[in-house]
A tleap script that builds the chain and sets N, CA, C and O, in Angstrom:
source leaprc.protein.ff14SB
mol = sequence {
  NMET ASN ASP ILE ILE LYS SER ILE GLU ASP
  ALA GLN MET LYS ALA GLU VAL PRO GLU PHE
  ALA VAL GLY ASP THR VAL LYS VAL TYR ALA
  LYS ILE LYS GLU GLY ASN ARG GLU ARG THR
  GLN VAL PHE ALA GLY THR VAL ILE LYS ARG
  GLN ASN GLY GLY CYS ARG GLU THR PHE THR
  VAL ARG LYS SER SER SER GLY VAL GLY VAL
  GLU LYS THR TRP PRO LEU HIE SER PRO THR
  VAL GLU LYS ILE GLU VAL THR ARG ARG GLY
  LYS VAL ARG ARG ALA LYS LEU PHE TYR LEU
  ARG ASP ARG ILE GLY LYS LYS ALA LYS VAL
  LYS GLU LEU VAL CLYS
}
set mol.1.N position { 39.201 27.193 37.949 }
set mol.1.CA position { 39.828 28.423 37.328 }
set mol.1.C position { 39.791 28.246 35.816 }
set mol.1.O position { 39.439 29.170 35.084 }
set mol.2.N position { 40.152 27.064 35.358 }
set mol.2.CA position { 40.266 26.807 33.922 }
set mol.2.C position { 38.904 26.968 33.197 }
set mol.2.O position { 38.824 27.418 32.054 }
set mol.3.N position { 37.824 26.566 33.946 }
set mol.3.CA position { 36.413 26.672 33.365 }
set mol.3.C position { 35.990 28.104 33.183 }
set mol.3.O position { 35.254 28.433 32.253 }
set mol.4.N position { 36.471 28.984 34.102 }
set mol.4.CA position { 36.168 30.397 34.082 }
set mol.4.C position { 36.762 31.041 32.844 }
set mol.4.O position { 36.110 31.785 32.110 }
set mol.5.N position { 38.070 30.706 32.644 }
set mol.5.CA position { 38.786 31.287 31.497 }
set mol.5.C position { 38.258 30.815 30.190 }
set mol.5.O position { 38.193 31.568 29.218 }
set mol.6.N position { 37.873 29.545 30.160 }
set mol.6.CA position { 37.227 28.986 28.935 }
set mol.6.C position { 35.904 29.611 28.623 }
set mol.6.O position { 35.627 29.863 27.450 }
set mol.7.N position { 35.077 29.877 29.582 }
set mol.7.CA position { 33.806 30.530 29.382 }
set mol.7.C position { 33.946 31.924 28.865 }
set mol.7.O position { 33.156 32.367 28.031 }
set mol.8.N position { 34.953 32.633 29.354 }
set mol.8.CA position { 35.197 34.040 28.897 }
set mol.8.C position { 35.720 34.004 27.453 }
set mol.8.O position { 35.283 34.810 26.632 }
set mol.9.N position { 36.644 33.088 27.122 }
set mol.9.CA position { 37.091 32.996 25.785 }
set mol.9.C position { 36.036 32.532 24.791 }
set mol.9.O position { 36.017 32.968 23.640 }
set mol.10.N position { 35.142 31.625 25.258 }
set mol.10.CA position { 34.056 31.264 24.291 }
set mol.10.C position { 33.162 32.413 24.013 }
set mol.10.O position { 32.661 32.507 22.892 }
set mol.11.N position { 32.907 33.328 24.962 }
set mol.11.CA position { 32.032 34.534 24.724 }
set mol.11.C position { 32.665 35.455 23.737 }
set mol.11.O position { 31.936 36.194 23.075 }
set mol.12.N position { 34.000 35.475 23.575 }
set mol.12.CA position { 34.684 36.403 22.702 }
set mol.12.C position { 34.792 35.896 21.276 }
set mol.12.O position { 35.124 36.664 20.373 }
set mol.13.N position { 34.516 34.609 21.055 }
set mol.13.CA position { 34.682 33.996 19.706 }
set mol.13.C position { 33.572 34.400 18.818 }
set mol.13.O position { 32.451 34.592 19.288 }
set mol.14.N position { 33.837 34.545 17.497 }
set mol.14.CA position { 32.810 34.836 16.479 }
set mol.14.C position { 31.983 33.577 16.153 }
set mol.14.O position { 32.548 32.484 16.174 }
set mol.15.N position { 30.741 33.671 15.869 }
set mol.15.CA position { 29.890 32.503 15.578 }
set mol.15.C position { 30.200 31.982 14.202 }
set mol.15.O position { 30.321 30.772 14.008 }
set mol.16.N position { 30.332 32.896 13.219 }
set mol.16.CA position { 30.551 32.555 11.861 }
set mol.16.C position { 31.981 32.878 11.389 }
set mol.16.O position { 32.342 34.043 11.227 }
set mol.17.N position { 32.782 31.826 11.174 }
set mol.17.CA position { 34.170 32.111 10.611 }
set mol.17.C position { 34.226 31.269 9.319 }
set mol.17.O position { 33.983 30.062 9.349 }
set mol.18.N position { 34.550 31.924 8.183 }
set mol.18.CA position { 34.680 31.163 6.945 }
set mol.18.C position { 35.856 30.183 6.967 }
set mol.18.O position { 36.867 30.383 7.641 }
set mol.19.N position { 35.671 29.140 6.210 }
set mol.19.CA position { 36.766 28.143 6.110 }
set mol.19.C position { 37.826 28.602 5.105 }
set mol.19.O position { 37.517 28.786 3.928 }
set mol.20.N position { 39.017 28.780 5.535 }
set mol.20.CA position { 40.141 29.045 4.629 }
set mol.20.C position { 41.344 28.451 5.241 }
set mol.20.O position { 41.443 28.229 6.448 }
set mol.21.N position { 42.287 28.192 4.332 }
set mol.21.CA position { 43.531 27.480 4.777 }
set mol.21.C position { 44.725 28.264 4.244 }
set mol.21.O position { 44.591 29.269 3.547 }
set mol.22.N position { 45.919 27.743 4.614 }
set mol.22.CA position { 47.138 28.344 4.132 }
set mol.22.C position { 47.220 28.107 2.660 }
set mol.22.O position { 46.963 27.002 2.181 }
set mol.23.N position { 47.594 29.188 1.903 }
set mol.23.CA position { 47.691 29.089 0.408 }
set mol.23.C position { 46.466 29.806 -0.260 }
set mol.23.O position { 46.533 30.232 -1.413 }
set mol.24.N position { 45.381 29.915 0.494 }
set mol.24.CA position { 44.279 30.542 -0.159 }
set mol.24.C position { 44.483 32.051 -0.302 }
set mol.24.O position { 45.149 32.699 0.506 }
set mol.25.N position { 43.862 32.592 -1.397 }
set mol.25.CA position { 43.843 34.055 -1.604 }
set mol.25.C position { 42.564 34.568 -0.996 }
set mol.25.O position { 41.462 34.123 -1.320 }
set mol.26.N position { 42.743 35.506 -0.114 }
set mol.26.CA position { 41.570 36.047 0.638 }
set mol.26.C position { 41.527 37.569 0.548 }
set mol.26.O position { 42.516 38.239 0.254 }
set mol.27.N position { 40.319 38.077 0.820 }
set mol.27.CA position { 40.166 39.502 0.987 }
set mol.27.C position { 39.685 39.737 2.475 }
set mol.27.O position { 38.667 39.207 2.921 }
set mol.28.N position { 40.441 40.514 3.147 }
set mol.28.CA position { 40.158 40.831 4.581 }
set mol.28.C position { 39.541 42.216 4.682 }
set mol.28.O position { 40.189 43.215 4.372 }
set mol.29.N position { 38.317 42.272 5.105 }
set mol.29.CA position { 37.622 43.591 5.322 }
set mol.29.C position { 37.909 44.033 6.788 }
set mol.29.O position { 37.373 43.429 7.717 }
set mol.30.N position { 38.695 45.011 6.990 }
set mol.30.CA position { 39.118 45.451 8.306 }
set mol.30.C position { 38.524 46.794 8.578 }
set mol.30.O position { 38.474 47.638 7.683 }
set mol.31.N position { 38.052 47.034 9.838 }
set mol.31.CA position { 37.607 48.361 10.209 }
set mol.31.C position { 38.781 49.197 10.628 }
set mol.31.O position { 39.625 48.780 11.422 }
set mol.32.N position { 38.818 50.464 10.039 }
set mol.32.CA position { 39.946 51.364 10.268 }
set mol.32.C position { 39.318 52.629 10.872 }
set mol.32.O position { 38.364 53.179 10.322 }
set mol.33.N position { 39.869 53.085 12.015 }
set mol.33.CA position { 39.360 54.274 12.737 }
set mol.33.C position { 40.309 55.416 12.383 }
set mol.33.O position { 41.513 55.286 12.603 }
set mol.34.N position { 39.796 56.566 11.824 }
set mol.34.CA position { 40.516 57.792 11.531 }
set mol.34.C position { 39.893 58.873 12.224 }
set mol.34.O position { 38.864 59.379 11.777 }
set mol.35.N position { 40.468 59.299 13.357 }
set mol.35.CA position { 39.824 60.461 14.079 }
set mol.35.C position { 38.491 59.910 14.704 }
set mol.35.O position { 38.460 58.970 15.499 }
set mol.36.N position { 37.427 60.582 14.267 }
set mol.36.CA position { 36.119 60.189 14.746 }
set mol.36.C position { 35.297 59.363 13.700 }
set mol.36.O position { 34.156 58.961 13.926 }
set mol.37.N position { 35.982 59.147 12.536 }
set mol.37.CA position { 35.349 58.341 11.511 }
set mol.37.C position { 35.832 56.914 11.506 }
set mol.37.O position { 36.941 56.598 11.937 }
set mol.38.N position { 34.952 56.053 10.996 }
set mol.38.CA position { 35.234 54.637 10.826 }
set mol.38.C position { 34.958 54.148 9.448 }
set mol.38.O position { 33.863 54.406 8.949 }
set mol.39.N position { 35.861 53.456 8.776 }
set mol.39.CA position { 35.653 52.971 7.482 }
set mol.39.C position { 36.192 51.584 7.315 }
set mol.39.O position { 36.919 51.131 8.199 }
set mol.40.N position { 35.906 50.887 6.281 }
set mol.40.CA position { 36.319 49.572 5.973 }
set mol.40.C position { 37.368 49.589 4.961 }
set mol.40.O position { 37.196 50.223 3.921 }
set mol.41.N position { 38.499 48.906 5.198 }
set mol.41.CA position { 39.575 48.790 4.264 }
set mol.41.C position { 39.762 47.339 3.895 }
set mol.41.O position { 39.703 46.444 4.738 }
set mol.42.N position { 39.992 47.128 2.592 }
set mol.42.CA position { 40.111 45.695 2.104 }
set mol.42.C position { 41.663 45.421 1.897 }
set mol.42.O position { 42.393 46.228 1.320 }
set mol.43.N position { 42.062 44.317 2.373 }
set mol.43.CA position { 43.428 43.864 2.225 }
set mol.43.C position { 43.391 42.475 1.575 }
set mol.43.O position { 42.938 41.525 2.214 }
set mol.44.N position { 43.851 42.328 0.336 }
set mol.44.CA position { 43.727 41.127 -0.388 }
set mol.44.C position { 45.106 40.512 -0.596 }
set mol.44.O position { 46.040 41.220 -0.973 }
set mol.45.N position { 45.251 39.253 -0.365 }
set mol.45.CA position { 46.577 38.584 -0.526 }
set mol.45.C position { 46.455 37.086 -0.192 }
set mol.45.O position { 45.361 36.545 -0.039 }
set mol.46.N position { 47.591 36.467 -0.091 }
set mol.46.CA position { 47.736 35.024 0.174 }
set mol.46.C position { 47.986 34.757 1.658 }
set mol.46.O position { 48.845 35.382 2.280 }
set mol.47.N position { 47.228 33.826 2.206 }
set mol.47.CA position { 47.457 33.488 3.515 }
set mol.47.C position { 48.722 32.621 3.663 }
set mol.47.O position { 48.789 31.520 3.115 }
set mol.48.N position { 49.689 33.106 4.380 }
set mol.48.CA position { 50.994 32.388 4.535 }
set mol.48.C position { 51.116 31.602 5.808 }
set mol.48.O position { 51.939 30.694 5.920 }
set mol.49.N position { 50.262 31.970 6.801 }
set mol.49.CA position { 50.280 31.053 8.026 }
set mol.49.C position { 49.059 31.336 8.836 }
set mol.49.O position { 48.480 32.423 8.844 }
set mol.50.N position { 48.689 30.217 9.555 }
set mol.50.CA position { 47.636 30.292 10.615 }
set mol.50.C position { 48.187 29.658 11.836 }
set mol.50.O position { 48.774 28.577 11.774 }
set mol.51.N position { 48.010 30.307 12.950 }
set mol.51.CA position { 48.654 29.704 14.181 }
set mol.51.C position { 47.727 29.797 15.320 }
set mol.51.O position { 46.751 30.546 15.283 }
set mol.52.N position { 48.026 29.003 16.402 }
set mol.52.CA position { 47.250 28.934 17.681 }
set mol.52.C position { 45.876 28.359 17.437 }
set mol.52.O position { 45.669 27.751 16.387 }
set mol.53.N position { 44.931 28.511 18.329 }
set mol.53.CA position { 43.659 27.967 18.135 }
set mol.53.C position { 42.702 28.691 19.143 }
set mol.53.O position { 43.130 29.520 19.946 }
set mol.54.N position { 41.452 28.352 19.061 }
set mol.54.CA position { 40.443 29.003 19.958 }
set mol.54.C position { 40.302 30.449 19.656 }
set mol.54.O position { 40.269 30.830 18.486 }
set mol.55.N position { 40.215 31.298 20.686 }
set mol.55.CA position { 40.023 32.673 20.525 }
set mol.55.C position { 41.284 33.457 20.267 }
set mol.55.O position { 41.242 34.642 19.935 }
set mol.56.N position { 42.460 32.754 20.431 }
set mol.56.CA position { 43.795 33.382 20.238 }
set mol.56.C position { 44.330 33.122 18.821 }
set mol.56.O position { 45.481 33.451 18.532 }
set mol.57.N position { 43.477 32.513 17.898 }
set mol.57.CA position { 43.992 32.147 16.599 }
set mol.57.C position { 44.195 33.339 15.784 }
set mol.57.O position { 43.345 34.228 15.746 }
set mol.58.N position { 45.423 33.398 15.048 }
set mol.58.CA position { 45.734 34.476 14.169 }
set mol.58.C position { 46.120 33.922 12.808 }
set mol.58.O position { 46.478 32.751 12.685 }
set mol.59.N position { 46.044 34.782 11.769 }
set mol.59.CA position { 46.456 34.459 10.411 }
set mol.59.C position { 47.211 35.625 9.846 }
set mol.59.O position { 46.966 36.775 10.213 }
set mol.60.N position { 48.124 35.337 8.962 }
set mol.60.CA position { 48.937 36.297 8.274 }
set mol.60.C position { 48.697 36.298 6.781 }
set mol.60.O position { 48.775 35.234 6.166 }
set mol.61.N position { 48.420 37.392 6.182 }
set mol.61.CA position { 48.188 37.606 4.782 }
set mol.61.C position { 49.308 38.475 4.153 }
set mol.61.O position { 49.683 39.537 4.651 }
set mol.62.N position { 49.804 37.936 3.025 }
set mol.62.CA position { 50.942 38.609 2.369 }
set mol.62.C position { 50.453 39.046 0.961 }
set mol.62.O position { 49.740 38.298 0.292 }
set mol.63.N position { 50.836 40.235 0.535 }
set mol.63.CA position { 50.602 40.749 -0.784 }
set mol.63.C position { 51.746 41.583 -1.243 }
set mol.63.O position { 52.538 42.054 -0.426 }
set mol.64.N position { 51.859 41.779 -2.511 }
set mol.64.CA position { 52.895 42.655 -3.059 }
set mol.64.C position { 52.282 43.949 -3.525 }
set mol.64.O position { 51.454 43.984 -4.436 }
set mol.65.N position { 52.714 45.017 -2.873 }
set mol.65.CA position { 52.123 46.352 -3.230 }
set mol.65.C position { 53.194 47.226 -3.784 }
set mol.65.O position { 54.107 47.621 -3.058 }
set mol.66.N position { 53.114 47.552 -5.081 }
set mol.66.CA position { 54.006 48.369 -5.901 }
set mol.66.C position { 55.528 47.858 -5.685 }
set mol.66.O position { 56.460 48.606 -5.390 }
set mol.67.N position { 55.618 46.547 -5.868 }
set mol.67.CA position { 56.932 45.921 -5.795 }
set mol.67.C position { 57.506 45.567 -4.392 }
set mol.67.O position { 58.556 44.941 -4.251 }
set mol.68.N position { 56.745 46.012 -3.377 }
set mol.68.CA position { 57.288 45.716 -1.976 }
set mol.68.C position { 56.295 44.765 -1.331 }
set mol.68.O position { 55.084 44.977 -1.384 }
set mol.69.N position { 56.830 43.703 -0.716 }
set mol.69.CA position { 56.005 42.742 0.036 }
set mol.69.C position { 55.518 43.325 1.279 }
set mol.69.O position { 56.285 43.928 2.030 }
set mol.70.N position { 54.124 43.157 1.564 }
set mol.70.CA position { 53.527 43.632 2.731 }
set mol.70.C position { 52.806 42.431 3.319 }
set mol.70.O position { 52.097 41.698 2.630 }
set mol.71.N position { 53.037 42.237 4.767 }
set mol.71.CA position { 52.417 41.222 5.455 }
set mol.71.C position { 51.670 41.851 6.610 }
set mol.71.O position { 52.188 42.783 7.225 }
set mol.72.N position { 50.423 41.363 6.947 }
set mol.72.CA position { 49.610 41.813 8.013 }
set mol.72.C position { 49.140 40.599 8.761 }
set mol.72.O position { 48.765 39.603 8.142 }
set mol.73.N position { 49.147 40.649 10.095 }
set mol.73.CA position { 48.603 39.614 10.854 }
set mol.73.C position { 47.415 40.076 11.688 }
set mol.73.O position { 47.439 41.113 12.351 }
set mol.74.N position { 46.373 39.246 11.619 }
set mol.74.CA position { 45.128 39.650 12.361 }
set mol.74.C position { 44.743 38.530 13.243 }
set mol.74.O position { 44.991 37.366 12.926 }
set mol.75.N position { 44.102 38.871 14.417 }
set mol.75.CA position { 43.440 37.864 15.217 }
set mol.75.C position { 42.157 37.442 14.509 }
set mol.75.O position { 41.417 38.319 14.063 }
set mol.76.N position { 41.859 36.187 14.382 }
set mol.76.CA position { 40.723 35.655 13.651 }
set mol.76.C position { 39.389 36.135 14.234 }
set mol.76.O position { 38.471 36.467 13.484 }
set mol.77.N position { 39.284 36.171 15.479 }
set mol.77.CA position { 38.029 36.496 16.136 }
set mol.77.C position { 38.007 38.033 16.647 }
set mol.77.O position { 37.252 38.396 17.549 }
set mol.78.N position { 38.839 38.835 16.033 }
set mol.78.CA position { 38.933 40.253 16.404 }
set mol.78.C position { 37.636 41.014 15.923 }
set mol.78.O position { 37.133 40.736 14.834 }
set mol.79.N position { 37.125 41.938 16.718 }
set mol.79.CA position { 35.986 42.761 16.140 }
set mol.79.C position { 36.377 43.669 15.079 }
set mol.79.O position { 35.498 44.138 14.355 }
set mol.80.N position { 37.751 44.009 14.883 }
set mol.80.CA position { 38.191 44.844 13.804 }
set mol.80.C position { 38.085 44.152 12.433 }
set mol.80.O position { 38.006 44.820 11.402 }
set mol.81.N position { 38.084 42.780 12.431 }
set mol.81.CA position { 37.942 42.068 11.149 }
set mol.81.C position { 36.519 41.875 10.920 }
set mol.81.O position { 35.853 41.104 11.610 }
set mol.82.N position { 36.005 42.613 9.889 }
set mol.82.CA position { 34.644 42.587 9.616 }
set mol.82.C position { 34.213 41.229 8.928 }
set mol.82.O position { 33.287 40.534 9.346 }
set mol.83.N position { 34.939 40.951 7.899 }
set mol.83.CA position { 34.635 39.616 7.240 }
set mol.83.C position { 35.898 39.276 6.442 }
set mol.83.O position { 36.769 40.091 6.137 }
set mol.84.N position { 35.888 37.955 6.137 }
set mol.84.CA position { 36.961 37.304 5.341 }
set mol.84.C position { 36.403 36.653 4.187 }
set mol.84.O position { 35.560 35.772 4.354 }
set mol.85.N position { 36.795 37.002 2.982 }
set mol.85.CA position { 36.235 36.480 1.772 }
set mol.85.C position { 37.253 35.710 0.943 }
set mol.85.O position { 38.249 36.280 0.497 }
set mol.86.N position { 37.009 34.406 0.732 }
set mol.86.CA position { 37.929 33.549 0.017 }
set mol.86.C position { 37.706 33.795 -1.430 }
set mol.86.O position { 36.573 33.650 -1.891 }
set mol.87.N position { 38.752 34.177 -2.221 }
set mol.87.CA position { 38.620 34.381 -3.662 }
set mol.87.C position { 39.199 33.251 -4.396 }
set mol.87.O position { 38.775 33.022 -5.529 }
set mol.88.N position { 40.098 32.536 -3.897 }
set mol.88.CA position { 40.823 31.501 -4.586 }
set mol.88.C position { 41.348 30.447 -3.621 }
set mol.88.O position { 41.909 30.808 -2.587 }
set mol.89.N position { 41.194 29.185 -3.908 }
set mol.89.CA position { 41.758 28.112 -3.116 }
set mol.89.C position { 43.162 27.787 -3.558 }
set mol.89.O position { 43.419 27.792 -4.762 }
set mol.90.N position { 44.085 27.507 -2.667 }
set mol.90.CA position { 45.437 27.265 -3.076 }
set mol.90.C position { 45.826 25.846 -2.809 }
set mol.90.O position { 45.300 25.236 -1.877 }
set mol.91.N position { 46.778 25.256 -3.630 }
set mol.91.CA position { 47.175 23.877 -3.457 }
set mol.91.C position { 48.590 23.989 -2.910 }
set mol.91.O position { 49.521 24.361 -3.624 }
set mol.92.N position { 48.740 23.649 -1.588 }
set mol.92.CA position { 50.053 23.724 -0.937 }
set mol.92.C position { 50.306 22.454 -0.154 }
set mol.92.O position { 49.381 21.718 0.189 }
set mol.93.N position { 51.584 22.210 0.123 }
set mol.93.CA position { 51.938 20.888 0.824 }
set mol.93.C position { 52.624 21.243 2.151 }
set mol.93.O position { 53.312 20.389 2.710 }
set mol.94.N position { 52.479 22.373 2.640 }
set mol.94.CA position { 53.065 22.742 3.975 }
set mol.94.C position { 52.245 23.744 4.762 }
set mol.94.O position { 51.403 24.446 4.202 }
set mol.95.N position { 52.487 23.808 6.022 }
set mol.95.CA position { 51.599 24.671 6.898 }
set mol.95.C position { 51.970 26.131 6.857 }
set mol.95.O position { 51.108 26.983 7.070 }
set mol.96.N position { 53.242 26.458 6.587 }
set mol.96.CA position { 53.694 27.829 6.621 }
set mol.96.C position { 54.378 28.110 5.377 }
set mol.96.O position { 55.294 27.358 5.047 }
set mol.97.N position { 54.040 29.150 4.595 }
set mol.97.CA position { 54.578 29.455 3.260 }
set mol.97.C position { 55.579 30.590 3.334 }
set mol.97.O position { 55.455 31.540 2.561 }
set mol.98.N position { 56.604 30.546 4.253 }
set mol.98.CA position { 57.521 31.567 4.336 }
set mol.98.C position { 58.489 31.635 3.179 }
set mol.98.O position { 59.196 32.635 3.051 }
set mol.99.N position { 58.562 30.594 2.300 }
set mol.99.CA position { 59.392 30.648 1.097 }
set mol.99.C position { 58.865 31.699 0.057 }
set mol.99.O position { 59.585 32.127 -0.845 }
set mol.100.N position { 57.627 32.067 0.231 }
set mol.100.CA position { 57.125 33.136 -0.669 }
set mol.100.C position { 57.734 34.469 -0.420 }
set mol.100.O position { 57.678 35.335 -1.293 }
set mol.101.N position { 58.301 34.676 0.701 }
set mol.101.CA position { 58.994 35.996 1.003 }
set mol.101.C position { 60.187 36.183 0.075 }
set mol.101.O position { 60.505 37.327 -0.248 }
set mol.102.N position { 60.873 35.122 -0.378 }
set mol.102.CA position { 62.022 35.234 -1.232 }
set mol.102.C position { 61.678 35.309 -2.712 }
set mol.102.O position { 62.567 35.509 -3.540 }
set mol.103.N position { 60.431 35.155 -3.052 }
set mol.103.CA position { 60.006 35.123 -4.529 }
set mol.103.C position { 59.336 36.388 -4.870 }
set mol.103.O position { 58.717 37.059 -4.044 }
set mol.104.N position { 59.487 36.716 -6.204 }
set mol.104.CA position { 58.926 37.976 -6.748 }
set mol.104.C position { 58.155 37.629 -8.040 }
set mol.104.O position { 58.559 36.740 -8.791 }
set mol.105.N position { 57.095 38.307 -8.273 }
set mol.105.CA position { 56.365 38.135 -9.578 }
set mol.105.C position { 55.607 36.858 -9.661 }
set mol.105.O position { 55.001 36.439 -8.675 }
set mol.106.N position { 55.616 36.221 -10.796 }
set mol.106.CA position { 54.916 34.989 -11.097 }
set mol.106.C position { 55.331 33.809 -10.155 }
set mol.106.O position { 54.530 32.940 -9.813 }
set mol.107.N position { 56.595 33.840 -9.773 }
set mol.107.CA position { 57.186 32.737 -8.836 }
set mol.107.C position { 56.525 32.799 -7.503 }
set mol.107.O position { 56.527 31.791 -6.797 }
set mol.108.N position { 55.967 33.886 -7.107 }
set mol.108.CA position { 55.340 34.020 -5.797 }
set mol.108.C position { 53.912 33.549 -5.806 }
set mol.108.O position { 53.264 33.614 -4.761 }
set mol.109.N position { 53.379 33.084 -6.900 }
set mol.109.CA position { 52.077 32.517 -6.971 }
set mol.109.C position { 51.967 31.143 -6.412 }
set mol.109.O position { 52.932 30.379 -6.428 }
set mol.110.N position { 50.706 30.783 -5.875 }
set mol.110.CA position { 50.439 29.460 -5.412 }
set mol.110.C position { 49.532 28.789 -6.452 }
set mol.110.O position { 48.668 29.462 -7.013 }
set mol.111.N position { 49.693 27.524 -6.721 }
set mol.111.CA position { 48.868 26.880 -7.658 }
set mol.111.C position { 47.437 26.795 -7.168 }
set mol.111.O position { 47.236 26.739 -5.955 }
set mol.112.N position { 46.403 26.782 -8.050 }
set mol.112.CA position { 45.026 26.799 -7.627 }
set mol.112.C position { 44.631 25.375 -7.448 }
set mol.112.O position { 45.029 24.480 -8.193 }
set mol.113.N position { 43.791 25.185 -6.377 }
set mol.113.CA position { 43.226 23.900 -6.060 }
set mol.113.C position { 41.998 23.645 -6.903 }
set mol.113.O position { 41.020 24.391 -6.842 }
set mol.114.N position { 42.052 22.612 -7.670 }
set mol.114.CA position { 40.894 22.236 -8.583 }
set mol.114.C position { 40.195 21.030 -7.992 }
set mol.114.O position { 40.841 20.002 -7.787 }
set mol.115.N position { 38.955 21.103 -7.719 }
set mol.115.CA position { 38.196 19.955 -7.086 }
set mol.115.C position { 37.265 19.342 -8.140 }
set mol.115.O position { 36.545 18.387 -7.848 }
savepdb mol mol.pdb
quit
């Protein structure tokens, strides 16, 4: 039974997934359906968490839009997520950045990782 589920889940996974981690600033290109039209909408922000694994893996991106914090969670292998573009690498020391929810302005920034 477990092999059957694993084979179905492997078929659902995307072949190419970009490497990004918590603290990175990313642009998520998502397909939006409006009536009979379909368009691509970009959501840019900081990754505050990644959870689970395999085909169930999700990630949450947070941004500040006109003074209000907005968070969206997407399944990593979803067909609605067209592509993920990493714009900036972040230097963080923890797996979940929920402390950014309490911060506003420059304090809500994550240091850039310099290699």
